[in-house]
Backbone as a chain_set.jsonl record, in Angstrom:
{"seq": "MSDANAVKPGAADASTPQRSKAELHADIEKTRAELRATLDAIEFKLNVPKQARHAAHRLKSSLARYRRDNPIGFAAGVGAAVVAVGAAAVLGFRFAGRR", "coords": {"N": [[72.183, 140.018, -246.75], [70.192, 138.565, -245.393], [68.402, 136.641, -243.108], [66.252, 133.989, -243.514], [64.9, 132.683, -241.517], [64.799, 134.377, -239.38], [63.235, 136.067, -236.667], [60.867, 138.539, -236.841], [60.65, 141.762, -235.265], [58.053, 142.048, -232.918], [56.599, 140.044, -234.076], [55.15, 136.802, -233.586], [56.85, 134.004, -232.312], [57.214, 130.815, -233.801], [57.331, 128.675, -232.072], [56.134, 129.59, -229.796], [53.12, 129.405, -228.092], [50.002, 130.746, -229.178], [48.061, 133.026, -227.373], [44.891, 133.934, -226.076], [43.203, 137.099, -225.592], [41.698, 136.974, -223.273], [42.976, 134.939, -221.832], [45.465, 136.139, -221.412], [44.631, 138.351, -219.887], [43.645, 136.999, -217.637], [46.034, 135.882, -216.688], [47.415, 138.207, -216.015], [45.775, 139.228, -213.97], [46.083, 137.15, -212.114], [48.811, 137.402, -211.542], [48.809, 139.956, -210.408], [47.299, 139.442, -208.09], [49.017, 137.661, -206.771], [51.16, 139.399, -206.333], [49.943, 141.275, -204.634], [49.473, 139.603, -202.416], [52.104, 139.005, -201.706], [53.092, 141.562, -201.054], [51.409, 142.133, -198.888], [52.308, 140.196, -197.084], [54.937, 141.067, -196.67], [54.42, 143.569, -195.553], [53.163, 142.765, -193.184], [55.273, 141.432, -191.907], [56.969, 143.584, -191.377], [55.493, 145.194, -189.712], [55.545, 145.666, -186.575], [53.837, 146.24, -184.278], [51.421, 145.078, -185.188], [52.193, 142.421, -185.444], [52.676, 141.875, -182.74], [50.088, 142.114, -181.655], [48.903, 139.998, -183.0], [50.39, 137.821, -182.005], [49.68, 137.992, -179.297], [46.967, 137.411, -179.483], [47.106, 134.759, -180.412], [48.325, 133.588, -178.162], [46.357, 134.034, -176.177], [44.302, 132.481, -177.245], [45.457, 129.911, -177.182], [45.819, 129.609, -174.417], [43.162, 129.714, -173.551], [42.188, 127.389, -174.78], [43.767, 125.465, -173.474], [42.895, 125.855, -170.866], [40.241, 125.061, -171.126], [40.567, 122.362, -171.894], [42.151, 121.259, -169.864], [41.462, 121.92, -166.931], [42.407, 121.592, -164.268], [45.195, 121.491, -164.492], [45.566, 124.025, -165.555], [44.728, 125.635, -163.401], [46.686, 124.913, -161.536], [48.947, 125.913, -162.826], [48.375, 128.679, -162.826], [48.349, 129.124, -160.085], [51.028, 128.517, -159.465], [52.279, 130.56, -160.877], [51.353, 132.804, -159.48], [52.539, 132.356, -156.965], [55.239, 132.504, -157.728], [55.458, 135.191, -158.621], [54.775, 136.511, -156.256], [56.872, 135.64, -154.565], [59.047, 136.761, -155.906], [58.437, 139.455, -155.541], [58.563, 139.727, -152.724], [61.262, 139.034, -152.26], [62.454, 141.05, -153.746], [61.641, 143.364, -152.344], [62.908, 142.894, -149.893], [65.588, 142.927, -150.684], [65.766, 145.555, -151.602], [65.287, 146.865, -149.208], [67.561, 146.463, -147.733], [69.449, 148.158, -148.697]], "CA": [[72.5, 139.008, -245.784], [68.963, 138.383, -244.649], [68.134, 135.266, -242.694], [64.832, 133.699, -243.746], [64.319, 132.164, -240.277], [64.851, 135.388, -238.328], [61.931, 136.506, -236.174], [60.71, 139.993, -236.944], [60.16, 142.356, -234.018], [56.595, 142.119, -232.793], [55.984, 138.843, -234.627], [55.177, 135.679, -232.659], [57.721, 132.89, -232.653], [56.405, 129.639, -234.125], [57.309, 127.761, -230.936], [55.352, 130.198, -228.738], [51.679, 129.237, -228.343], [49.213, 131.972, -229.214], [47.112, 133.09, -226.261], [43.815, 134.895, -226.3], [43.195, 138.251, -224.678], [41.128, 136.527, -221.998], [44.029, 134.221, -221.119], [46.44, 137.143, -220.975], [44.007, 139.117, -218.801], [43.61, 136.12, -216.461], [47.405, 135.806, -216.171], [47.727, 139.499, -215.395], [45.046, 139.284, -212.7], [46.724, 136.195, -211.207], [50.071, 138.008, -211.128], [48.471, 141.052, -209.482], [46.88, 138.853, -206.811], [50.236, 137.156, -206.125], [51.917, 140.57, -205.889], [49.241, 141.789, -203.453], [49.735, 138.694, -201.294], [53.508, 139.186, -201.313], [53.204, 142.86, -200.377], [50.748, 142.003, -197.586], [53.196, 139.426, -196.214], [56.053, 141.951, -196.317], [53.887, 144.594, -194.639], [52.929, 142.117, -191.891], [56.582, 141.18, -191.284], [57.58, 144.834, -190.949], [54.588, 145.882, -188.804], [55.767, 145.029, -185.277], [52.63, 146.251, -183.427], [50.455, 144.114, -185.706], [52.703, 141.107, -185.067], [52.478, 141.719, -181.298], [48.663, 141.835, -181.448], [48.654, 138.648, -183.512], [50.991, 136.889, -181.038], [48.85, 138.025, -178.089], [45.735, 136.691, -179.802], [47.439, 133.324, -180.433], [48.566, 133.173, -176.778], [45.059, 133.97, -175.504], [43.569, 131.319, -177.77], [46.036, 128.664, -176.68], [45.511, 129.526, -172.989], [41.739, 129.367, -173.421], [42.061, 125.981, -175.153], [44.372, 124.686, -172.385], [41.987, 125.97, -169.715], [39.062, 124.245, -171.412], [40.935, 120.953, -171.969], [42.813, 120.788, -168.645], [41.222, 122.962, -165.928], [43.242, 121.402, -163.074], [46.538, 121.92, -164.869], [45.532, 125.482, -165.7], [44.68, 126.201, -162.046], [48.009, 124.701, -160.937], [49.853, 126.865, -163.472], [48.069, 130.016, -162.317], [48.826, 129.148, -158.692], [52.492, 128.574, -159.487], [52.66, 131.899, -161.332], [51.091, 133.727, -158.363], [53.585, 132.126, -155.97], [56.503, 133.01, -158.276], [55.415, 136.654, -158.598], [54.822, 136.906, -154.841], [58.234, 135.409, -154.059], [59.92, 137.778, -156.509], [58.136, 140.735, -154.893], [59.105, 139.688, -151.367], [62.728, 139.096, -152.363], [62.803, 142.382, -154.238], [61.488, 144.334, -151.241], [63.966, 142.616, -148.915], [66.839, 143.394, -151.26], [65.712, 147.015, -151.625], [65.328, 147.343, -147.83], [68.916, 146.352, -147.198], [70.296, 149.231, -149.23]], "C": [[71.322, 138.825, -244.85], [68.75, 136.913, -244.345], [66.633, 135.025, -242.819], [64.144, 133.223, -242.475], [64.311, 133.181, -239.149], [63.442, 135.836, -237.964], [61.895, 138.024, -236.237], [60.233, 140.542, -235.602], [58.644, 142.447, -234.032], [55.897, 140.898, -233.326], [56.128, 137.707, -233.626], [56.096, 134.6, -233.187], [56.835, 131.671, -232.897], [56.325, 128.675, -232.946], [56.489, 128.305, -229.766], [53.864, 130.013, -229.033], [50.966, 130.588, -228.308], [48.189, 131.924, -228.094], [46.091, 134.178, -226.536], [43.942, 136.055, -225.315], [42.669, 137.846, -223.312], [42.18, 135.778, -221.176], [45.09, 135.184, -220.594], [45.898, 137.946, -219.797], [43.966, 138.288, -217.515], [45.005, 136.001, -215.849], [47.798, 137.095, -215.465], [47.039, 139.61, -214.04], [45.656, 138.337, -211.667], [48.033, 136.779, -210.669], [49.827, 139.153, -210.159], [48.08, 140.513, -208.115], [48.092, 138.315, -206.054], [51.072, 138.307, -205.581], [51.281, 141.175, -204.642], [49.524, 140.923, -202.235], [51.167, 138.85, -200.79], [53.692, 140.492, -200.556], [52.536, 142.833, -199.006], [51.64, 141.244, -196.602], [54.381, 140.276, -195.762], [55.595, 142.996, -195.31], [53.66, 144.004, -193.25], [54.251, 141.881, -191.165], [57.193, 142.452, -190.718], [56.743, 145.594, -189.931], [54.639, 145.205, -187.436], [54.524, 145.1, -184.376], [51.573, 145.234, -183.886], [50.895, 142.694, -185.358], [52.481, 140.848, -183.578], [51.012, 141.41, -180.996], [48.33, 140.412, -181.887], [49.194, 137.599, -182.534], [50.164, 136.838, -179.753], [47.55, 137.261, -178.312], [45.981, 135.18, -179.817], [47.648, 132.802, -179.017], [47.251, 133.045, -176.015], [44.27, 132.75, -175.952], [44.121, 130.016, -177.221], [45.787, 128.507, -175.181], [44.051, 129.142, -172.762], [41.517, 127.893, -173.759], [42.618, 125.089, -174.041], [43.47, 124.692, -171.153], [40.763, 125.079, -169.904], [39.395, 122.755, -171.352], [41.507, 120.401, -170.66], [42.645, 121.831, -167.543], [42.092, 122.825, -164.68], [44.671, 121.854, -163.354], [46.627, 123.428, -165.013], [45.546, 126.144, -164.324], [46.031, 126.049, -161.349], [49.022, 125.681, -161.524], [49.64, 128.276, -162.981], [48.565, 130.151, -160.881], [50.341, 129.265, -158.623], [52.975, 129.964, -159.923], [52.449, 132.923, -160.22], [52.17, 133.588, -157.295], [54.911, 132.711, -156.452], [56.552, 134.536, -158.241], [55.489, 137.154, -157.16], [56.216, 136.744, -154.263], [59.195, 136.445, -154.629], [59.684, 139.136, -155.855], [58.733, 140.786, -153.497], [60.625, 139.802, -151.398], [63.188, 140.468, -152.852], [62.709, 143.43, -153.145], [62.561, 144.129, -150.18], [65.316, 143.162, -149.41], [66.879, 144.912, -151.268], [65.812, 147.587, -150.216], [66.722, 147.299, -147.23], [69.799, 147.503, -147.668], [69.989, 150.504, -148.594]], "O": [[71.469, 138.927, -243.632], [68.898, 136.054, -245.214], [65.835, 135.79, -242.278], [62.924, 133.344, -242.358], [63.851, 132.865, -238.051], [62.572, 135.969, -238.825], [62.796, 138.701, -235.739], [59.498, 139.868, -234.881], [58.035, 142.865, -235.017], [54.708, 140.713, -233.064], [57.117, 137.648, -232.895], [56.109, 134.32, -234.385], [55.8, 131.525, -232.246], [55.351, 127.932, -232.828], [56.18, 127.56, -228.836], [53.389, 130.413, -230.096], [51.297, 131.458, -227.502], [47.528, 130.906, -227.888], [46.394, 135.203, -227.147], [44.691, 135.988, -224.341], [43.156, 138.336, -222.293], [42.265, 135.962, -219.962], [45.554, 135.05, -219.461], [46.613, 138.194, -218.826], [44.222, 138.81, -216.43], [45.146, 136.017, -214.626], [48.449, 137.059, -214.421], [47.657, 140.04, -213.066], [45.739, 138.673, -210.486], [48.326, 136.663, -209.479], [50.566, 139.305, -209.186], [48.484, 141.065, -207.091], [48.192, 138.488, -204.839], [51.631, 138.206, -204.489], [51.984, 141.547, -203.701], [49.784, 141.439, -201.148], [51.411, 138.829, -199.583], [54.372, 140.526, -199.53], [53.039, 143.441, -198.061], [51.72, 141.603, -195.428], [54.784, 140.212, -194.601], [56.291, 143.278, -194.334], [53.932, 144.663, -192.246], [54.348, 142.101, -189.958], [57.865, 142.409, -189.688], [57.234, 146.553, -189.337], [53.871, 144.281, -187.166], [54.184, 144.093, -183.756], [50.912, 144.607, -183.059], [50.063, 141.854, -185.014], [52.136, 139.732, -183.189], [50.721, 140.542, -180.173], [47.567, 139.71, -181.223], [48.527, 136.6, -182.267], [49.968, 135.764, -179.183], [47.088, 136.543, -177.425], [45.17, 134.41, -179.302], [47.205, 131.7, -178.693], [47.043, 132.071, -175.291], [43.646, 132.068, -175.138], [43.364, 129.123, -176.839], [45.566, 127.39, -174.713], [43.744, 128.339, -171.881], [40.734, 127.219, -173.089], [42.013, 124.073, -173.701], [43.301, 123.671, -170.486], [40.306, 124.426, -168.966], [38.611, 121.967, -170.825], [41.366, 119.212, -170.376], [43.591, 122.56, -167.245], [42.477, 123.833, -164.089], [45.281, 122.531, -162.527], [47.629, 124.04, -164.643], [46.286, 127.102, -164.101], [46.47, 126.96, -160.647], [49.86, 126.218, -160.8], [50.604, 129.002, -162.741], [49.136, 131.176, -160.51], [50.874, 130.024, -157.814], [53.962, 130.476, -159.397], [53.278, 133.814, -160.036], [52.662, 134.59, -156.776], [55.629, 133.343, -155.677], [57.575, 135.114, -157.872], [56.196, 138.121, -156.879], [56.694, 137.622, -153.544], [60.06, 136.951, -153.914], [60.634, 139.889, -155.639], [59.346, 141.786, -153.123], [61.207, 140.581, -150.644], [64.214, 140.976, -152.401], [63.584, 144.287, -153.023], [63.07, 145.102, -149.624], [66.072, 143.773, -148.655], [67.919, 145.502, -150.973], [66.359, 148.675, -150.031], [67.015, 148.046, -146.296], [70.826, 147.772, -147.044], [70.605, 151.52, -148.918]]}, "num_chains": 1, "name": "protein.A"}
């Protein structure tokens, strides 16, 4: 009860294109590179200190760009932040002094 169209183990199917060793090697290298990129992305997502450094760098860059593009707005923002911190300190000391 042998089927003449059955594919033997290890034999290539007629519908499957034959690929050279160089093509197979290139596919393997491409897959390895994709795997490395995926593992690097996972490692970055799980590395909180690295993410914090990256976020701080992005914040510094955006502040430097804003300062360069709009120096008056930057100065106003810094002034407002100083006033807000000073007001919070004064209110905090007053609240602590009442207790």
